[in-house]
C-alpha positions as CSV (number, residue, x, y, z in Angstrom):
1,X,-89.9,-26.3,-127.5
2,X,-87.3,-27.1,-124.8
3,X,-84.8,-24.5,-123.9
4,X,-81.5,-25.2,-125.6
5,X,-78.2,-24.8,-123.7
6,X,-74.6,-24.8,-124.8
7,X,-72.6,-27.2,-122.6
8,X,-69.5,-25.4,-121.7
9,X,-68.0,-26.6,-118.4
10,X,-65.7,-24.0,-116.9
11,X,-62.5,-25.2,-115.1
12,X,-61.4,-23.8,-111.8
13,X,-58.1,-21.9,-112.1
14,X,-55.6,-24.3,-113.5
15,X,-53.0,-23.4,-111.0
16,X,-55.2,-23.9,-108.0
17,X,-53.4,-25.8,-105.2
18,X,-50.0,-25.8,-107.1
19,X,-47.3,-24.6,-104.7
20,X,-44.2,-23.0,-106.2
21,X,-41.0,-22.7,-104.2
22,X,-37.9,-20.8,-104.9
23,X,-34.3,-21.4,-103.9
24,X,-31.9,-19.0,-102.5
25,X,-30.3,-18.6,-105.9
26,X,-33.0,-16.7,-107.7
27,X,-32.8,-14.2,-110.6
28,X,-33.1,-10.5,-109.8
29,X,-36.3,-10.4,-111.9
30,X,-39.5,-12.4,-111.6
31,X,-39.1,-15.9,-112.9
32,X,-40.6,-16.9,-116.3
33,X,-42.6,-19.7,-114.7
34,X,-44.2,-17.3,-112.2
35,X,-44.9,-14.7,-114.9
36,X,-46.4,-17.4,-117.1
37,X,-48.6,-18.8,-114.3
38,X,-49.8,-15.3,-113.3
39,X,-50.7,-14.6,-117.0
40,X,-52.5,-17.9,-117.2
41,X,-54.6,-17.1,-114.2
42,X,-55.7,-13.7,-115.5
43,X,-56.4,-15.0,-119.0
44,X,-58.4,-17.9,-117.7
45,X,-60.5,-15.7,-115.4
46,X,-61.3,-13.4,-118.4
47,X,-62.2,-16.4,-120.6
48,X,-64.3,-17.9,-117.8
49,X,-66.4,-14.7,-117.6
50,X,-66.8,-14.5,-121.3
51,X,-67.9,-18.1,-121.6
52,X,-70.5,-17.6,-118.9
53,X,-71.8,-14.4,-120.6
54,X,-72.0,-16.1,-124.0
55,X,-73.8,-19.1,-122.5
56,X,-76.4,-16.9,-120.9
57,X,-76.8,-14.9,-124.1
58,X,-77.4,-18.1,-126.2
59,X,-80.2,-19.2,-123.7
60,X,-81.7,-15.7,-124.0
61,X,-81.6,-15.8,-127.8
62,X,-83.3,-19.2,-128.0
63,X,-85.9,-18.2,-125.4
64,X,-86.8,-15.0,-127.3
65,X,-87.0,-16.9,-130.6
66,X,-89.3,-19.5,-129.0
67,X,-91.6,-16.7,-127.7
68,X,-91.6,-14.9,-131.0
69,X,-92.5,-18.1,-132.9
70,X,-95.3,-19.0,-130.5
71,X,-96.8,-15.4,-130.7
72,X,-96.6,-15.3,-134.5
73,X,-98.1,-18.7,-134.9
74,X,-101.0,-17.9,-132.5
75,X,-101.8,-14.7,-134.5
76,X,-101.5,-16.7,-137.8
77,X,-104.1,-19.2,-136.5
78,X,-106.4,-16.4,-135.6
79,X,-106.0,-15.0,-139.1
80,X,-106.7,-18.4,-140.6
81,X,-110.0,-18.6,-138.6
82,X,-111.1,-15.1,-139.7
83,X,-110.2,-16.0,-143.3
84,X,-112.5,-19.0,-143.2
85,X,-115.2,-16.8,-141.7
86,X,-114.9,-14.2,-144.5
87,X,-118.1,-13.6,-146.4
88,X,-116.8,-11.2,-149.0
89,X,-113.7,-10.9,-151.3
90,X,-112.6,-7.8,-149.4
91,X,-112.6,-9.6,-146.1
92,X,-110.9,-12.6,-147.6
93,X,-108.2,-10.4,-149.1
94,X,-107.7,-8.6,-145.8
95,X,-107.2,-11.8,-143.8
96,X,-105.0,-13.4,-146.5
97,X,-102.7,-10.4,-146.0
98,X,-102.8,-10.8,-142.2
99,X,-101.8,-14.5,-142.7
100,X,-98.8,-13.4,-144.8
101,X,-97.8,-10.8,-142.2
102,X,-97.8,-13.5,-139.5
103,X,-95.8,-15.9,-141.7
104,X,-93.4,-13.0,-142.3
105,X,-93.1,-12.4,-138.6
106,X,-92.2,-16.1,-138.1
107,X,-89.6,-15.8,-140.8
108,X,-88.1,-12.7,-139.2
109,X,-88.0,-14.4,-135.8
110,X,-86.1,-17.3,-137.3
111,X,-83.6,-15.1,-139.1
112,X,-83.0,-12.9,-136.1
113,X,-82.3,-15.9,-133.9
114,X,-80.0,-17.4,-136.5
115,X,-78.0,-14.2,-136.9
116,X,-77.7,-13.7,-133.1
117,X,-76.7,-17.4,-132.7
118,X,-74.0,-17.0,-135.3
119,X,-72.7,-13.9,-133.5
120,X,-72.6,-15.7,-130.1
121,X,-71.0,-18.8,-131.8
122,X,-68.1,-16.6,-132.8
123,X,-67.9,-15.2,-129.2
124,X,-67.9,-18.8,-127.8
125,X,-65.1,-19.8,-130.2
126,X,-63.0,-16.7,-129.2
127,X,-63.5,-17.4,-125.4
128,X,-62.8,-21.1,-126.0
129,X,-59.5,-20.2,-127.7
130,X,-58.6,-17.8,-124.8
131,X,-59.3,-20.6,-122.3
132,X,-57.3,-23.0,-124.3
133,X,-54.3,-20.7,-124.2
134,X,-54.6,-20.1,-120.5
135,X,-54.8,-23.9,-119.8
136,X,-51.9,-24.5,-122.1
137,X,-49.8,-22.1,-120.0
138,X,-50.7,-23.9,-116.8
139,X,-50.0,-27.3,-118.3
140,X,-46.7,-26.6,-120.0
141,X,-44.6,-28.5,-117.3
142,X,-46.9,-31.5,-117.0
143,X,-47.2,-33.8,-120.1
144,X,-50.2,-35.7,-118.7
145,X,-52.0,-32.5,-117.7
146,X,-51.2,-31.1,-121.2
147,X,-52.7,-34.1,-122.9
148,X,-55.8,-33.9,-120.8
149,X,-56.2,-30.2,-121.6
150,X,-55.8,-30.9,-125.3
151,X,-58.5,-33.6,-125.1
152,X,-60.8,-31.3,-123.1
153,X,-60.3,-28.5,-125.6
154,X,-61.1,-30.9,-128.5
155,X,-64.2,-32.3,-126.8
156,X,-65.6,-28.8,-125.9
157,X,-65.1,-27.7,-129.5
158,X,-67.2,-30.6,-130.6
159,X,-69.8,-29.9,-128.0
160,X,-70.1,-26.3,-129.0
161,X,-70.2,-27.1,-132.8
162,X,-72.9,-29.8,-132.4
163,X,-74.9,-27.7,-130.0
164,X,-74.9,-24.8,-132.4
165,X,-76.2,-26.9,-135.3
166,X,-78.6,-28.7,-133.0
167,X,-80.1,-25.4,-131.7
168,X,-80.5,-24.0,-135.2
169,X,-82.1,-27.1,-136.6
170,X,-84.4,-27.4,-133.6
171,X,-85.7,-23.9,-134.3
172,X,-86.2,-24.7,-138.0
173,X,-87.9,-28.0,-137.1
174,X,-90.4,-26.1,-134.9
175,X,-91.2,-23.7,-137.7
176,X,-91.7,-26.6,-140.2
177,X,-94.0,-28.4,-137.8
178,X,-96.1,-25.3,-137.4
179,X,-96.3,-24.8,-141.2
180,X,-97.4,-28.5,-141.6
181,X,-100.1,-28.0,-139.0
182,X,-101.3,-24.9,-140.9
183,X,-101.4,-26.9,-144.2
184,X,-103.4,-29.7,-142.6
185,X,-105.7,-27.3,-140.8
186,X,-106.4,-24.7,-143.4
187,X,-106.0,-25.9,-147.0
188,X,-109.2,-27.8,-147.5
189,X,-111.3,-25.4,-145.6
190,X,-109.7,-22.5,-147.5
191,X,-110.6,-24.1,-150.8
192,X,-114.1,-24.8,-149.6
193,X,-114.4,-21.1,-148.6
194,X,-113.2,-20.1,-152.1
195,X,-115.8,-22.3,-153.7
196,X,-118.5,-21.0,-151.5
197,X,-117.6,-17.4,-152.4
198,X,-117.7,-18.2,-156.1
199,X,-121.1,-19.8,-155.7
200,X,-122.3,-16.6,-154.1
201,X,-121.0,-14.7,-157.1
202,X,-123.0,-17.0,-159.3
203,X,-126.1,-16.5,-157.2
204,X,-125.8,-12.7,-157.5
205,X,-125.2,-12.9,-161.2
206,X,-128.2,-15.2,-161.6
207,X,-130.4,-12.6,-159.9
208,X,-129.1,-9.9,-162.3
209,X,-129.5,-12.3,-165.2
210,X,-133.2,-13.0,-164.3
211,X,-133.8,-9.3,-163.8
212,X,-132.3,-8.5,-167.2
213,X,-134.5,-11.2,-168.8
214,X,-137.6,-9.7,-167.2
215,X,-136.6,-6.3,-168.3
216,X,-136.0,-7.6,-171.9
217,X,-139.5,-9.2,-172.0
218,X,-141.0,-5.9,-170.8
219,X,-139.4,-4.0,-173.8
220,X,-140.2,-6.8,-176.2
221,X,-143.8,-6.7,-175.2
222,X,-143.8,-2.9,-175.8
223,X,-142.6,-3.3,-179.4
224,X,-146.1,-3.5,-180.8
225,X,-147.3,-0.5,-178.8
226,X,-147.2,2.8,-180.7
227,X,-150.0,4.9,-179.3
228,X,-148.8,7.6,-176.9
229,X,-151.8,6.9,-174.5
230,X,-150.8,3.3,-174.3
231,X,-147.2,4.4,-173.5
232,X,-148.5,6.7,-170.7
233,X,-150.5,3.8,-169.3
234,X,-147.4,1.6,-169.4
235,X,-145.5,4.4,-167.5
236,X,-148.3,4.6,-164.9
237,X,-148.4,0.8,-164.4
238,X,-144.5,0.7,-164.0
239,X,-144.7,3.5,-161.3
240,X,-147.5,1.6,-159.4
241,X,-145.6,-1.6,-159.5
242,X,-142.4,0.2,-158.2
243,X,-144.4,1.8,-155.4
244,X,-145.8,-1.6,-154.3
245,X,-142.3,-3.0,-154.3
246,X,-140.8,0.0,-152.4
247,X,-143.4,0.3,-149.7
248,X,-144.8,-3.2,-149.3
249,X,-142.7,-6.0,-150.6
250,X,-139.1,-4.7,-149.9
251,X,-139.8,-3.6,-146.3
252,X,-141.3,-7.0,-145.5
253,X,-138.3,-8.8,-147.1
254,X,-135.9,-6.5,-145.2
255,X,-137.5,-7.5,-141.9
256,X,-137.0,-11.2,-142.9
257,X,-133.4,-10.5,-143.8
258,X,-132.7,-8.8,-140.5
259,X,-134.3,-11.7,-138.6
260,X,-132.3,-14.2,-140.6
261,X,-129.1,-12.2,-140.0
262,X,-129.6,-12.3,-136.2
263,X,-130.1,-16.1,-136.3
264,X,-127.1,-16.5,-138.6
265,X,-124.8,-14.4,-136.4
266,X,-125.9,-16.3,-133.3
267,X,-125.3,-19.6,-135.0
268,X,-122.0,-18.4,-136.4
269,X,-120.8,-17.2,-133.0
270,X,-121.8,-20.4,-131.4
271,X,-120.1,-22.6,-134.0
272,X,-116.9,-20.6,-134.2
273,X,-116.6,-20.2,-130.4
274,X,-116.8,-24.0,-130.2
275,X,-114.7,-24.7,-133.3
276,X,-111.9,-22.3,-132.5
277,X,-111.2,-24.0,-129.2
278,X,-112.3,-27.6,-130.0
279,X,-110.4,-27.9,-133.2
280,X,-107.1,-30.0,-133.2
281,X,-104.8,-28.2,-135.5
282,X,-102.5,-31.1,-135.7
283,X,-105.0,-33.7,-136.8
284,X,-107.5,-31.5,-138.6
285,X,-110.4,-32.9,-136.5
286,X,-112.5,-31.7,-133.7
287,X,-111.5,-33.1,-130.3
288,X,-113.8,-35.8,-128.8
289,X,-115.4,-35.2,-125.4
290,X,-112.8,-37.6,-123.9
291,X,-109.9,-35.8,-125.5
292,X,-111.4,-32.5,-124.4
293,X,-111.6,-33.7,-120.8
294,X,-108.0,-34.9,-120.9
295,X,-106.8,-31.6,-122.3
296,X,-108.7,-29.7,-119.6
297,X,-107.2,-31.9,-116.9
298,X,-103.7,-31.4,-118.3
299,X,-104.3,-27.6,-118.6
300,X,-105.4,-27.4,-114.9
301,X,-102.5,-29.5,-113.8
302,X,-100.1,-27.3,-115.9
303,X,-101.7,-24.2,-114.3
304,X,-101.1,-25.6,-110.8
305,X,-97.5,-26.4,-111.8
306,X,-97.1,-22.9,-113.3
307,X,-98.3,-21.3,-110.1
308,X,-96.0,-23.4,-108.1
309,X,-93.1,-22.6,-110.5
310,X,-93.8,-18.9,-110.2
311,X,-93.9,-19.1,-106.4
312,X,-90.6,-21.0,-106.4
313,X,-89.0,-18.7,-109.0
314,X,-90.0,-15.6,-107.0
315,X,-88.4,-17.1,-103.9
316,X,-85.3,-18.1,-105.9
317,X,-85.1,-14.6,-107.3
318,X,-85.4,-13.0,-103.9
319,X,-82.8,-15.4,-102.5
320,X,-80.4,-15.0,-105.4
321,X,-80.7,-11.2,-105.4
322,X,-79.9,-11.1,-101.7
323,X,-77.0,-13.5,-102.1
324,X,-75.6,-11.6,-105.0
325,X,-75.0,-8.6,-102.7
326,X,-72.6,-10.6,-100.5
327,X,-71.0,-12.3,-103.6
328,X,-70.3,-9.0,-105.1
329,X,-68.8,-7.7,-101.9
330,X,-66.6,-10.8,-101.7
331,X,-65.6,-10.4,-105.3
332,X,-64.6,-6.8,-104.9
333,X,-62.7,-7.6,-101.7
334,X,-60.8,-10.4,-103.5
335,X,-59.9,-7.9,-106.2
336,X,-58.6,-5.5,-103.6
337,X,-56.7,-8.3,-101.7
338,X,-55.1,-9.4,-105.0
339,X,-54.0,-5.9,-105.7
340,X,-52.4,-5.7,-102.3
341,X,-50.6,-9.1,-102.6
342,X,-49.3,-8.0,-106.0
343,X,-48.1,-4.8,-104.5
344,X,-46.4,-6.7,-101.7
345,X,-44.7,-9.1,-104.1
346,X,-43.4,-6.2,-106.2
347,X,-42.1,-4.6,-102.9
348,X,-40.5,-7.9,-101.8
349,X,-38.8,-8.2,-105.3
350,X,-37.6,-4.6,-105.1
351,X,-36.2,-5.1,-101.6
352,X,-34.5,-8.3,-102.6
353,X,-32.9,-6.6,-105.6
354,X,-31.7,-3.9,-103.2
355,X,-30.1,-6.5,-100.9
356,X,-28.4,-8.3,-103.8
357,X,-27.2,-5.1,-105.3
358,X,-25.5,-4.1,-102.0
359,X,-22.0,-5.6,-101.9
360,X,-22.0,-5.6,-98.2
361,X,-25.1,-7.8,-97.8
362,X,-24.6,-11.0,-96.0
363,X,-25.8,-14.4,-97.2
364,X,-28.3,-14.4,-94.3
365,X,-29.7,-11.1,-95.6
366,X,-30.0,-12.6,-99.1
367,X,-31.7,-15.7,-97.8
368,X,-34.1,-13.6,-95.8
369,X,-34.9,-11.5,-99.0
370,X,-35.4,-14.7,-101.0
371,X,-37.7,-16.1,-98.3
372,X,-39.7,-12.8,-98.3
373,X,-40.2,-13.0,-102.1
374,X,-41.2,-16.7,-101.9
375,X,-43.7,-15.8,-99.1
376,X,-45.1,-12.8,-101.1
377,X,-45.3,-14.9,-104.3
378,X,-47.2,-17.7,-102.4
379,X,-49.6,-15.1,-100.9
380,X,-50.1,-13.6,-104.4
381,X,-50.8,-17.0,-105.9
382,X,-53.3,-17.8,-103.1
383,X,-55.0,-14.4,-103.7
384,X,-55.3,-15.1,-107.4
385,X,-57.0,-18.5,-106.7
386,X,-59.3,-16.7,-104.2
387,X,-60.1,-14.0,-106.8
388,X,-60.9,-16.6,-109.4
389,X,-63.2,-18.5,-107.0
390,X,-65.0,-15.3,-105.9
391,X,-65.3,-14.2,-109.5
392,X,-66.9,-17.5,-110.6
393,X,-69.2,-17.5,-107.6
394,X,-70.3,-13.9,-108.4
395,X,-71.0,-14.6,-112.1
396,X,-72.8,-17.8,-111.1
397,X,-74.9,-15.7,-108.7
398,X,-75.7,-13.2,-111.4
399,X,-76.8,-16.1,-113.7
400,X,-79.0,-17.4,-110.9
401,X,-80.6,-14.0,-110.6
402,X,-81.2,-13.8,-114.4
403,X,-82.5,-17.3,-114.6
404,X,-84.8,-16.8,-111.7
405,X,-86.1,-13.6,-113.3
406,X,-86.7,-15.4,-116.6
407,X,-88.4,-18.2,-114.8
408,X,-90.8,-15.7,-113.1
409,X,-91.7,-14.2,-116.4
410,X,-92.2,-17.6,-118.1
411,X,-94.4,-18.8,-115.3
412,X,-96.5,-15.6,-115.3
413,X,-97.0,-15.9,-119.1
414,X,-97.9,-19.5,-118.7
415,X,-100.5,-18.7,-116.0
416,X,-102.1,-16.0,-118.1
417,X,-102.3,-18.2,-121.2
418,X,-103.5,-21.3,-119.4
419,X,-106.2,-19.3,-117.4
420,X,-107.5,-17.9,-120.7
421,X,-107.4,-21.3,-122.5
422,X,-109.1,-23.1,-119.6
423,X,-112.0,-20.6,-119.6
424,X,-112.4,-21.1,-123.4
425,X,-112.3,-24.9,-123.0
426,X,-114.8,-24.8,-120.2
427,X,-117.1,-22.8,-122.4
428,X,-116.7,-25.5,-125.1
429,X,-117.3,-28.2,-122.7
430,X,-120.6,-26.5,-121.5
431,X,-122.1,-26.9,-125.0
432,X,-120.4,-30.2,-125.9
433,X,-123.4,-32.4,-125.1
434,X,-122.4,-35.5,-127.0
435,X,-120.3,-36.6,-130.0
436,X,-123.0,-35.3,-132.4
437,X,-122.6,-31.8,-131.0
438,X,-120.0,-30.6,-133.6
439,X,-122.0,-31.8,-136.5
440,X,-125.2,-30.4,-135.0
441,X,-123.7,-27.0,-134.5
442,X,-122.1,-26.9,-137.9
443,X,-125.4,-28.0,-139.5
444,X,-127.2,-25.2,-137.6
445,X,-124.7,-22.7,-138.8
446,X,-124.8,-23.9,-142.4
447,X,-128.6,-23.8,-142.4
448,X,-128.7,-20.3,-140.8
449,X,-126.2,-19.0,-143.4
450,X,-128.2,-20.6,-146.2
451,X,-131.4,-19.0,-144.9
452,X,-129.7,-15.7,-144.5
453,X,-128.4,-15.6,-148.1
454,X,-131.9,-16.7,-149.3
455,X,-133.4,-13.7,-147.5
456,X,-130.7,-11.4,-148.9
457,X,-131.3,-12.7,-152.4
458,X,-135.1,-12.5,-152.1
459,X,-134.8,-8.8,-151.1
460,X,-132.2,-8.2,-153.8
461,X,-134.5,-9.6,-156.5
462,X,-137.2,-7.1,-155.6
463,X,-134.7,-4.2,-155.2
464,X,-133.3,-4.9,-158.7
465,X,-136.8,-5.2,-160.1
466,X,-137.8,-1.8,-158.6
467,X,-134.6,-0.3,-160.1
468,X,-135.4,-1.8,-163.5
469,X,-139.0,-0.4,-163.4
470,X,-137.7,3.0,-162.5
471,X,-135.2,3.0,-165.4
472,X,-137.9,1.7,-167.6
473,X,-140.4,4.4,-167.0
474,X,-137.7,7.1,-166.8
475,X,-136.6,6.1,-170.3
476,X,-140.1,6.2,-171.6
477,X,-140.9,9.5,-169.9
478,X,-137.8,11.1,-171.4
479,X,-138.7,9.8,-174.9
480,X,-142.2,11.2,-174.6
481,X,-141.0,14.5,-173.2
482,X,-138.3,15.0,-175.8
483,X,-140.4,13.7,-178.7
484,X,-137.9,10.9,-179.4
485,X,-139.0,8.1,-181.7
486,X,-140.1,5.3,-179.3
487,X,-139.2,2.6,-181.8
488,X,-135.5,3.5,-181.8
489,X,-135.5,3.5,-177.9
490,X,-137.1,0.1,-177.8
491,X,-134.6,-1.4,-180.1
492,X,-131.6,0.1,-178.3
493,X,-132.9,-1.2,-174.9
494,X,-133.5,-4.7,-176.3
495,X,-130.0,-4.8,-177.8
496,X,-128.4,-3.6,-174.6
497,X,-130.2,-6.2,-172.5
498,X,-129.4,-9.0,-174.9
499,X,-125.7,-8.1,-174.7
500,X,-125.8,-7.9,-170.9
501,X,-127.6,-11.3,-170.7
502,X,-124.9,-12.9,-173.0
503,X,-122.1,-11.4,-171.0
504,X,-123.5,-12.5,-167.7
505,X,-124.1,-16.0,-169.0
506,X,-120.5,-16.3,-170.1
507,X,-119.2,-15.0,-166.8
508,X,-121.3,-17.6,-164.9
509,X,-119.9,-20.3,-167.2
510,X,-116.3,-19.2,-166.4
511,X,-116.9,-19.2,-162.7
512,X,-118.5,-22.7,-162.9
513,X,-115.4,-23.9,-164.6
514,X,-113.2,-22.3,-161.9
515,X,-115.2,-24.2,-159.3
516,X,-114.7,-27.5,-161.0
517,X,-111.0,-26.9,-161.1
518,X,-110.9,-26.0,-157.4
519,X,-112.9,-29.1,-156.5
520,X,-110.3,-31.2,-158.2
521,X,-107.6,-29.7,-155.8
522,X,-109.4,-29.9,-152.5
523,X,-107.0,-32.5,-151.2
524,X,-103.6,-30.9,-150.5
525,X,-100.5,-33.0,-151.1
526,X,-98.4,-32.7,-147.9
527,X,-96.2,-35.7,-148.5
528,X,-93.2,-33.6,-149.5
529,X,-93.4,-31.5,-146.3
530,X,-93.8,-34.6,-144.2
531,X,-90.7,-36.1,-145.7
532,X,-88.7,-32.9,-145.2
533,X,-89.7,-32.8,-141.5
534,X,-88.9,-36.5,-141.0
535,X,-85.4,-35.9,-142.5
536,X,-84.9,-32.8,-140.3
537,X,-86.0,-34.7,-137.2
538,X,-83.4,-37.4,-137.9
539,X,-80.7,-34.7,-138.3
540,X,-81.7,-33.1,-135.0
541,X,-81.5,-36.5,-133.3
542,X,-78.1,-37.3,-134.8
543,X,-76.7,-33.9,-133.7
544,X,-78.0,-34.6,-130.1
545,X,-76.3,-38.0,-130.1
546,X,-73.0,-36.5,-131.2
547,X,-73.3,-33.6,-128.7
548,X,-73.9,-36.0,-125.8
549,X,-70.9,-38.2,-126.9
550,X,-68.7,-35.1,-126.9
551,X,-70.0,-34.1,-123.4
552,X,-68.8,-37.5,-122.1
553,X,-65.4,-37.0,-123.7
554,X,-65.2,-33.6,-122.1
555,X,-66.2,-35.0,-118.7
556,X,-63.4,-37.7,-118.8
557,X,-60.8,-35.1,-119.7
558,X,-62.0,-32.7,-117.0
559,X,-61.8,-35.4,-114.4
560,X,-58.1,-35.9,-115.2
561,X,-57.5,-32.1,-115.1
562,X,-59.4,-31.8,-111.8
563,X,-57.4,-34.6,-110.3
564,X,-54.1,-32.9,-111.4
565,X,-54.8,-29.4,-110.2
566,X,-56.7,-29.8,-107.0
């Protein structure tokens, strides 16, 4: 996002270069025109300083908003990636909440910038009004200058109004574009991940279902058995089968699961390290090798530029800081000189009044007193012009220091980001053998994940079988020990298992229905968002055209003013 700047040209003091003369017949008190001119100078100096401060503040607000938006979007993208990696509902929920947090952070950044811009817009209007009043005082005796000042005021009002709207809509456009990129990048994959998690739920339920069916058959086979010795043999067999599972089958399957996990993690890391950096969030596709090389070349060129920018910005900061010391000294001296000339003018007026109030004063003495007032007034006017000039130069110097400091910070951040991004892209390039690499890496990851879940399921089948056997012989041992009627126990267990099988079968059916519904929505309709962005883009362009037109009007009026008051 380009930095946005309010266009607020600041005039030199309106009275600069205008020479006022007095005749010998002057009033005892300071003339209205002199008082008016002096007030215009002071008001214009104050308005000038406030306009410069407000302009710098607007730039700062927009720069901070841009930075906050970029940081929030970067974190949101990271959360999107982790969400797609999620293997459990808990992980999925956690990263979904993180995505919401980042979206909230973006919203907060936008609202903060909008509120601060609204505040500074009010300050700009206030300073603009004060400048208008100062200019009106200076132009009161010149109709042509007055007309130019009015035209200038009108043009600047238009510039500020269009710039305010332009900046606000530009920020909103950046946000909408990032949201659209998120829709394109994440929606289909998020749905695919949802489907995959539901398929895992079905797989787990099927393992439980098969286990319950095996357990049901075990109890059904036991229905015909009534002899206690046969029951004891059944208990012994269940214990032997459990032992074989616990000490032979399950450990062997756990080793296979561990090996499959290592392979899956390696394949996952390789794929996502590649994917996270090679994925184009704007197009929803992986970069080609040619595109990747172009991006790398651009990054390296940008890094070189950022380093050069930082070197220049540091030099500019040093120079501006050094120059500011002298500018501040000159400004303070001009203030002191202005105070002295004002004091001298007041003294000359007081002396002249004394001469005029003395009946014995000669005409020559009165003329000399008038000449002294004229000379003091001319000196005071010149001091006011000098003070305005030194003040403008000092505040310009302060802005240069601030701008250079921001430039150093921006360049430093750019260097850090680009250095990290280049390293990531170089790592991607190292494994990007040909155009089949993305598909190969993804297929390897998918296979490793499938093999891992197969190993997990194989072990889970045996663990559940061992648990069922344990519950089976514990129930039988308890019945024998307590003298409970075995027939009742058998019927209770069969009924329990039949209910569990029916419930699980229904749950699987419901999830399968959910999957079909999700599959029907895997394409996300973004046409509305695209249309909104197109309309907003056109609005931003129109505001820019009107802002530029108002700048030209202001430049024409300013040229007339400059010609009049130089």
